[in-house]
VEXBA-199388 format. One record per atom (N, C-alpha, C): x, y, z. Coordinates in steps of 0.1 Angstrom, whole numbers, plus 5000, padded with zeros to 4 digits. Example, Ala and Ser with C-alpha at 12.3 -4.5 7.8 and 13.67 -1.06 7.14 Angstrom:
REM VEXBA-199388
513249435078 512349555078 513249675078 512849785071 513749895071 512950005079 
END
This chain:
REM VEXBA-199388
128030263702 127630363721 128930413727 128730493729 129830533735 129830623747 130430633756 129330713769 130230793772 129330903772 129931103772 129931133787 131231243787 131531283798 129631333804 129931343823 128631333827 127831433826 126631483824 126331603818 126131703825 125631813822 125231933838 123531883843 123131943853 122431883859 121231953848 121332083841 120032103829 120231983816 121031923815 120631813809 120431693811 120431683822 120731533832 119231583836 118131703838 116931723836 116331663825 116731703820 116331703803 115931523802 117231523799 116931313799 115931303807 115931313823 114631243831 113631263828 113131433824 111831433819 111231363803 112731313790 112031233783 112431153788 113231043797 112730903800 111430883806 110730943811 109530973824 108031003811 108431023801 107331113795 106630963784 105230983786 104730863772 105230803767 105330663772 105730553755 105630603739 106430613735 106630623720 105830533714 105630533703 105130443692 105830283692 106030193689 106930053687 106029993697 106429813701 106229713709 107229643704 107629533720 108629463717 108529333713 108829253710 108429153701 108029063706 108629023718 108228903728 109328753726 109328753737 110828643737 110128513733 111528393728 110828323720 110428183735 110028213743 109928113754 108328203760 107128213760 106228303767 106728333781 106528423785 107028503796 108328463802 109028403795 110728453799 111528533794 113028513797 113628643802 113728643779 113728783781 113428773764 115428753755 114928673744 116328673736 116828713723 118228773723 118628813715 117828853697 117628773692 117528703675 115728733677 114928723690 113428713687 113328833690 114128933700 113529013709 114629143709 116029163705 116829233707 116729253692 117529233686 117829173669 116729273662 116029263657 114829363653 115129543664 115229493675 115329663679 116629713673 117929683675 118929703671 119529723656 118329613648 118429663636 117429793627 116829813639 115629933633 116430073639 117130033651 117330193661 119030213664 119530103655 121430113660 121930083654 121629943641 122629893634 123230003624 122430103622 122330233606 124230313614 124330263624 125930353627 126430253632 126230183644 126330023647 127129943633 127529973620 127729833615 128929893608 129529783601 130929803597 130829923594 132030043585 132030143582 131030213585 130530233592 129830293601 130630383615 129330513617 130430583622 130630593638 129930443643 129730373657 131230343655 132030303668 133230243668 133130123668 131830093671 131629893666 130729893664 130529773659 128929673655 128429603660 127129633661 126029543670 125229423657 125429413647 125129263639 125129173635 126029133650 125729023655 125328953667 125028863669 124628833683 126228833692 127028763688 128828803693 128928903701 128529043689 128829153692 127929223701 126629233700 125929283710 126229253729 126129143728 126428993742 127629123746 128529113736 130029153749 129429313749 128029403747 128029483759 126929543759 126329453760 125029353765 124629493777 125529503783 125229613800 125129783798 126229753785 126529913779 124929933774 124229863766 123429863755 122329893768 122029793777 121029833785 121329983792 122030013797 122430153801 122330293798 123030253783 122730383775 120730393767 120830303765 119230303762 118330353774 118830293790 117030323802 117430453802 119430533804 119330663794 118930783788 118530653776 118330713762 119330873762 120230813757 121530883754 121430773739 121230703739 121430623724 119930503726 119630513710 120230563700 120330713698 121030823691 121230893699 119431013690 118731093693 118131143684 118031293695 117731413685 117431513690 115531593691 114431563682 114031583677 112731563691 113031613703 112031533713 110531633714 109431623721 108331713722 108731723738 108431853739 108931943751 107732013761 107332093767 106632193772 106532283764 107332303749 107332443745 107132373728 106932273724 107032223719 106332133707 105032083708 105131953700 104031983686 105131923683 104931963668 103231843664 102831893653 101131823645 102131683642 102831653636 103431543629 103931403634 104231333634 105731313642 106831283627 107931183627 108631193618 109031033612 109531043603 109930933594 110830873600 111230703605 112630673600 112930703622 111830673626 111630763641 112930643644 113930723657 115230563654 114630613676 113630673683 113230663693 112630463697 113230433713 112830333720 111330343727 110730263725 109730333735 109930243755 109330273758 109830213776 109330083779 108830033767 108429883768 110029793760 110229923751 111429813744 112729823752 113029943760 113929933768 113929853784 112629853787 112329723793 113129593792 112629543772 113129433773 114429443773 115629543769 116729543770 117329513782 117029543791 117329553803 116829423809 116029383803 115229203809 116529123802 116529173791 117629073780 119029053789 119429213790 120929193798 121029173812 120429173818 120229083834 120028993833 118828933821 118628763820 120328673817 121428743812 122228693808 122628693792 121828743788 122228773774 121828693764 120928653767 120928453758 120428493740 120828433734 121028363721 119628403715 118628333723 117728173718 117728133706 116628143697 117028053682 117428123674 117728153660 118028173654 116928203644 116428073643 115228053632 114328213635 114328273646 113428373645 114028563646 115628503643 116028613635 115128733625 115828793626 114528873608 115528883601 115028913590 115428903577 116829013580 118228993568 119529043569 118829223565 119329303572 119229423560 120229433550 118929483539 119529513524 121129573523 121229653532 122529733528 123129763535 124329843538 124429953546 123630053548 124130133564 122830213568 122730323554 123630363549 124330463544 124230483529 124030383521 123730363509 122230413507 122230413497 121130513490 120430363481 118930363486 118330253480 117630273467 117930193459 117630253442 118730343435 119930353442 121030483438 121130453423 121130573411 121630523396 122430643396 123130663405 124530713399 125430763412 126230763413 127530793421 128730843416 128830943426 130031063420 131031063434 131731103424 133431103435 135131213432 134831213438 136331373438 137731243427 138231303414 138831273410 140131203417 140231253429 141331183436 141231213447 141631153463 141431183474 142031293484 141531283490 142331453496 142831463507 143831533512 145131503525 144631673530 144131613543 144431753553 145031733556 145131873565 146731923567 146332043581 147132063585 147632153591 146932203600 147432323609 146032283623 144932433627 144832423611 143432493605 142332413599 141332533598 139532403593 140032493584 140132333566 139732323555 138832333547 138532433538 137132413532 137432383516 137032253510 137732263502 136432193493 136532213478 135732213465 135832153459 135132053461 135431913442 134031923436 134231923420 133631973404 132831793405 132031823403 131631693401 130531653384 130531603372 129831643363 129231483362 128031503366 126931343365 126831373351 127031443336 127531403328 125231403322 124431553328 123031453321 123031523312 121931513303 121831523289 120631623288 119831573300 118331653301 118131673313 117131753319 117131833329 116631703341 117131623350 116431553355 116731623372 115431483377 114631493392 114731483406 116231523410 116831463423 116031423427 115631293434 114931283450 115131163458 116631123459 117331033464 118931103467 119031113479 120631103476 121531073489 122531033491 123230973498 125031053498 125731103515 126931123514 127731043519 128130893510 129030793514 129930883518 130330973536 131730963537 132830933540 134030923534 135330823533 136030863550 136630973550 136830953564 136731053579 135430953585 134631083593 135631143600 136731103608 137731153617 138231323616 137731343600 138031513595 137331553590 135931473585 134931563576 134231593585 133831693593 132931793599 131331823595 131231833582 129931813576 130731863558 129231793550 129631833534 128731943528 128732003521 127532073514 127232023495 126032013492 126332003478 125532103470 126532223459 125732343453 125732243439 124032323432 124232383422 125032463412 125932383400 126132483392 125932473380 124832563374 124432583361 124832583349 126032663353 126432713343 128032593342 128332543347 129532493349 130232543352 130532693360 131132743364 132832723372 132432653377 133432583390 134532533381 134432443365 135632383359 137032493359 136032623359 137432693354 137632763373 137932713382 138132693399 138832633397 138632503394 139232353399 141032353396 141432333400 142832263393 142632153385 143832123383 144231923377 143631853385 143331813397 142831753409 141231753405 140931823402 138831883402 139131913411 139532003424 138932043433 139232163432 139432283446 140132393451 139432463461 140332543469 140132583480 138832673480 137832683489 137132743493 136332803504 136732853513 136232903527 135233023525 134832943532 133533073526 132033063519 132432933511 131932923500 132532833482 131432903473 131832813461 131732873456 132232993456 132233083444 131133053434 130133003431 129132953422 128133093424 127333073409 125733083415 124933003411 124132933425 123532833428 123632803442 122132773444 121432723457 122632573463 121732513477 122032423484 121432283476 121832193471 120832033471 120931993473 122131943491 121931853498 123031883503 123031823518 123931863529 124231703533 125131663546 125531623551 126231673563 125631623577 126631623591 126631483601 127331463610 127831363613 126431323616 125631183612 124831163623 123431153614 123931223603 123031223588 123131083580 121531053574 121030953570 120630973556 120830933543 120530943532 118730953528 119231093524 117631173520 116831053507 115331013514 114530983503 113431073502 113431143484 112331173488 110631103484 109631123480 108631053479 108231033462 107730963457 107430923447 107331073434 106431193439 106231273430 107131383436 108031343443 109131473443 111031503440 111131633435 112231653433 112931713429 113831743428 114931883430 115731863415 115131923407 115831993393 117032043390 118431963383 119132013381 119231973366 119432063363 118932113345 120632033337 120532043323 121031933318 122331993319 123331933316 124832043318 125932063331 124532023338 125132153355 126232083363 127132143365 128232033374 127432093391 127831953397 127731973412 128932023423 129032123429 129832143434 129032073453 130931993455 130731923468 131832013477 131432093491 132032123496 132732063508 133732053514 134031933526 134632043533 133832053550 134732143561 135132013566 136832073565 137131943568 138332013582 138031923599 138732003610 140231963606 140332043621 141632053616 142431893613 144031883615 144431733614 145431713615 146331783615 147431813618 148831743607 149331643610 150231623601 149831493595 148831393604 148331253609 147131223601 146531243593 144931243585 144931183571 144331083573 144530943562 143731063551 143531023543 142931053530 141631043536 140931173527 139231163527 138831113510 137930983503 137030963495 135931013494 135031093499 133731113508 132931143491 131931013486 131231003476 129531033472 129031063468 127931083464 127031043456 125731013462 125030873455 123530983453 122930893439 121631053433 121030933428 119730913432 118330873426 117831003418 117030993403 116231063404 114731013403 113931143399 112231073394 112130993381 111630953371 110930913359 111230983353 110031093360 109931223347 110031303358 109331453353 108831573361 107831553369 108131573380 107631513393 106431653400 105531613405 104431733399 104631813415 105731783429 106231873434 107931903434 108232003434 109532023435 110332013448 111731993449 111631993466 113032113462 112932203469 113932343475 114332253491 116432303494 116232273502 116832403505 116832453515 117532573520 118532573534 119432653533 119732703546 119432843555 118432853566 118033013574 118633063584 119033133584 119633163593 121133233594 121933223600 123633223607 123433423596 122333513599 122733633599 123333693608 124533783604 125433873609 124634013619 123234053613 123034133614 121534183614 120934263617 119134253619 118734373605 118134333594 117434393582 116834533582 117034613576 116234723576 114234723576 113934573571 112734513578 112234433591 113534413603 113134353611 114034233612 113934173600 114334003594 115833983597 116833903599 117833863605 118133843618 119333823620 120133833635 118933983649 118033903655 117433953664 118133983677 117734163677 118434213691 118434123705 119734123711 119134013727 119234083736 119334113749 119134153761 120434183761 121034123761 123034163760 123734263752 122534273741 123334363728 123434483729 124634543731 124534713734 124334813725 125034783707 124634883699 124234773689 122334793688 121834723677 122134543678 121734423670 121934343673 123334283667 123834173676 124934173681 125733973681 126133933678 126033803675 127033743684 127433773699 128433733709 128533643716 128933463720 128233413733 129933483739 129633563754 130333563762 131433433768 132533403771 132933363783 132633273793 131933143798 131033143807 130233173806 129033223794 128033233800 127033083793 126333123808 125033003803 123733043802 123332953793 121532943792 121633103783 122733183772 122733243763 122333243748 121333353743 120333273733 120733383725 120833333710 120533453701 119333393689 118533443681 117433413676 117633523658 117033443652 116933473634 115933443630 115333543623 114033473614 114233623601 113033513597 113233513578 111633573575 111333643569 110033643568 109933533553 108633513544 109033463531 107633603524 108433643513 108333783508 107333693497 106433823494 105133783486 105733713474 106533793463 107433763451 108433703453 109733643443 111133583441 111033593429 112333633422 113133603413 111233683396 110933723399 109333813394 108033743398 108033623402 107433573403 106233553416 105133533417 104633493434 105233423435 105533413451 105733293457 105133203464 105433073464 104332973461 104532943478 102632893479 103432823497 104332703494 104932683509 105832603510 105632493519 105832423514 105032203526 106732253532 106632223548 107932173553 107932043553 108831983543 108931843539 110031793552 111031823556 111831813560 112131963575 113331903585 114032043594 114431933599 115732053605 117332023613 117632143613 118532123631 119232253631 120532233631 121532333633 122632313629 123432433642 124432393650 125032493658 126532423659 127532393666 128632433669 128332353685 130132343688 130132323701 129532323714 128832493717 128532533724 126732593729 126532523714 125232493712 124632383723 122832403726 122832323741 121532283733 120532393729 119432433730 119032473714 117732403704 117332493698 115832493690 115132583691 113732563688 113732643677 113432573668 112332653652 110732653655 110032753645 109132733650 109032783634 107732803632 106532943619 106033043630 105933143624 105233283628 103833253615 102433203618 101533263605 101233403605 100633483592 100933563596 099033593598 098333703599 097233663601 096333643599 096333633584 095233663572 094433693574 092933613572 091533683574 091033763585 091733633595 091533693611 091933743617 093333813611 093833953619 094933883632 094933743634 095533703643 097033623644 098633603653 099133533646 099633483654 099633333644 099633223654 100833153652 101433063659 103132983659 102932863662 103732803650 103332623652 104532623654 105332533664 106432473665 106532383657 108432363647 107432283636 109632133645 110332233652 111132143662 111732203674 111932093685 112932123694 113732043699 115232073699 116331963703 116332043711 116031973724 116732013740 117832023746 118431933740 119731843745 121031843734 121131953722 122431993710 123231823712 123431773701 124231743697 125231713690 126531833684 127131833668 127531703671 127231613672 127831493667 126431373663 125631403663 124131383656 123531483650 123631533639 122731623635 121831573623 120831553622 119831463612 119031563608 118731553592 117431653589 116131553592 115031593598 113731503602 112831503592 112631393588 111431423577 110031403584 109131513579 107531503582 107131393581 106531303588 105931183586 104231223582 103531263572 102431333574 102431313554 101331373549 100831373541 101031513531 101331483520 101431603517 100831743522 099331713519 098331823520 098531843537 098931773538 098531753560 100131843565 100731843554 102731913561 102432033568 103132133573 103332263581 103432333567 102832483568 103232563554 103632693557 104632683551 105032853552 104832883540 103933033543 103133123532 103633233528 103233323521 103833503519 103533543535 104633583537 104233653550 104033593560 104333493561 104833403569 106433433576 106533363589 108333393591 108533283601 109833243597 110233063600 111333203616 111133103628 112333173638 112533063640 113933093642 114733003650 116033043664 115633023674 115733053684 117432903690 118132973694 119632913699 120132953705 120332873720 120832843731 122232793736 123032903737 124232873740 124832793759 126132723759 126632743770 128132733767 128732833771 130032863768 130532873781 130332723793 130932743800 131432563798 132432513815 133532423817 131932343820 130632393823 129732243825 129232223811 129532263802 129132173787 130332093784 129731953779 130631823779 131831873766 130531913755 131231943735 132131993745 132432123755 133632243749 134632183758 134132163765 135632083775 136131993765 135431903757 136431803749 137431903734 136632003729 136932143716 138132173721 137632213739 139132313744 140132233747 140032093749 141131983747 142131943737 141331953729 141631913717 142432073708 142232163716 142932333711 144332323719 144132253728 144832273740 144332393749 143532433750 143332583755 142132553769 142932613779 142532643789 141332653793 140532733787 139832783796 138632853776 137332863782 136432913770 136933053770 136633123756 136733263743 135233303748 135133403745 134233483737 133633433722 133333393719 132933283703 131633383694 132033403685 131133473676 130433393662 129933453654 129333393640 130833353636 130533223627 131733203615 131233083616 132833053607 132332883592 133232813605 134232853610 135532733609 134532623626 135032533626 134232483639 134232523653 135132633660 135132713671 134432773667 134332863657 133132943657 131632923662 130733003659 129332913662 128333013651 127432883652 126032913641 124932913645 123832953641 122432933650 121232953630 121332853624 121132743612 119732613615 118632653602 117832583605 118132553590 118232383587 118332313571 116932293570 115932383560 115232293557 114832263547 114032113540 113532083530 112032123528 112232203515 110532253515 110032153502 109332163499 108032153485 107132213480 107032263472 106232343467 105732253451 104332333450 103832313431 104032313421 104532213411 105332303403 105132393390 105132453383 104632533378 104432473367 
END
């Protein structure tokens, strides 16, 4: 748990709104002395295991661990402060006046008001340890480890990022499948989190990537992997293993290669090698529902049918993506309508299994909606899937909807997925200030759509499932 620069007035207001909202699900466990000060093993350790240790563990992305009493006691006051302010545990999918999704989220890390009060009382009472016998069972594995992983793939050799520019490197991985298998769980085990900006896994059914790779099994791939095939998995800071249900899987045909594209931050001459690995788990047989992972948005123009980048009030000649230097609350919008047919077949209804936004340094609010077509009623309706009202690029999660398949939100042919991204390209934005210091740049500049860390994006990471034919 690290302390951030002071947030601007808008972010502070959002934090106050979130803090005073109705308590979330979950209750404190109760101290081992009735009515007394909460203790670590009885009250605090269960909360840390559920909401903190996933990052604050050995090898995790956080700067220190919270896996023992000694670890937690040394930062008890800081834990109380950041949980009270709700800057920790990091979480983006909040209910707002604009967005109240129909369902909750799986593995929701948020603490209830009662749990926050318990942490405050423990810290104020001297952070007592209590009885070790009341400690919960230890976690079975690290938070980044995929439960039940059957296969782990790794590049042939570590990669050393260099220079002062972003690098995009593709690594060819061979799962050696003799039959089509259905991927229903995966995890990226990031090697050097200081330089890995994000990772995408592409399916290469024809093995075309083999001809592109050098002797070390990798190749430069700014702009994309240069093979036919969609994305099957993705990771960004704060991401957790993806755990599909027992009857859900993404097909990986026999003989396919997987291409792991990693975006590396500019690293100068001091970067340590990176050896990011990929874990997989499969269904035992063909599942009833197939999983489709899609990246929606990042359109550079408006299309003839009205989809794509939407015109904004500051656009002079049609729709354009430009965030002026110094701009507060600048909005860009994207739109995608699900067609009636795909690849010559009727398009099935897509159940929304998971959703996550993606922007860069100057993003500060993102909202993702479905606009349902009128159908027999003739009336369009809008459903909010997610809003992240205080975007933090250091914590990017795919939020899985906590509902039975039949109750999941649906994107049907004719429905539109809409993305609204809001940006703060001013020095009031603490993330931008940090980025400018990193680049030794004194002030903001105009920002356009692009792939590098200092360009911007407006993207929805979607996990859909549909009934297998």
